[in-house]
N, C-alpha and C positions, 0 to 999 in steps of 0.2 A: 504494500500500500504506500502510495506516495503522499507526502505532506507538502503543502505549499506555504510559504511564508511571504504573503503579499503585504505590501505597505498600503494600507487603506486608511483614509481619514474621513471624519464626518464632513459632509458636503461634497464628497467625490460624486461625479455623475455616474449613473448606472445605465448600462446598455444590455440588450438581450443578445446582440451579436456584434462582433468586431466591425467597426465601420458603419454600424446601423444608427438608428435614431435614438436619442436619449429618452429613457422611459422614466427616470426618477433620480433620486439622490440617496446617499448613505446618511442615515439618521444616528446610528450608534454602531460602534465597533467593539466587539467582545472577542475573547480568545478563540472561541470555536464557532462564532456566527456573526452575522451582520443584521441590523435592522435597517431595512430600506423603505423609502417612501416611493410608491409607484403612482404616477399621475392618474388622477381620477379613480383611484382604488384604495389608497391609504397605506398603512405601514404593514410590512411583512418581515418575518424572520427568515433569513437564508443561512442554512448551515454551511460550514466550510467547503464541502465538496460542490456546492452550488456556485462557487466563484471559479470561473475559468481563467481569468487574467485580471491583473490590476496594474495600471501604469499611467503616468501623466495625468493623474487626477481622474482617471476613468476606471470603472469596475465593469468587467464583462462577465455576465452570468453564463453558467453552463446549463443550457435549456434542458438537457437530458437528466440533470441532477435536481431539478426544481420540483417542489410539490405542485400538483396540478393547479391548485388555486393561485399560486404565485405565477406560474406560467401563463395561465389565463389572464390574469391582471396585467402582466407584462405585454402580452400580445395585443390587448385591447387598450393600452395606455393612451393612444392617440385617436381612438375611434370617435370620441365625442368632439374633437376639434373641427372647426370649420375653416375653410380656406379664405 
């Protein structure tokens, strides 16, 4: 099992995929999880394996490691926006 030591800070932007659209921000950083705010859905806990990468003030989630409710919120983060 591999362990990641990402440097994540409160306020970092959250993405569902590298190069994708921002879906939220980090609210809290703990040793084994993050609390993230997802636009139009609220706060969610993401366990360590749910983070694929973190760099340059960005956190990229690992979609295949997220709980269904987190993944659904992430995918629909921008559905209510109007152009």
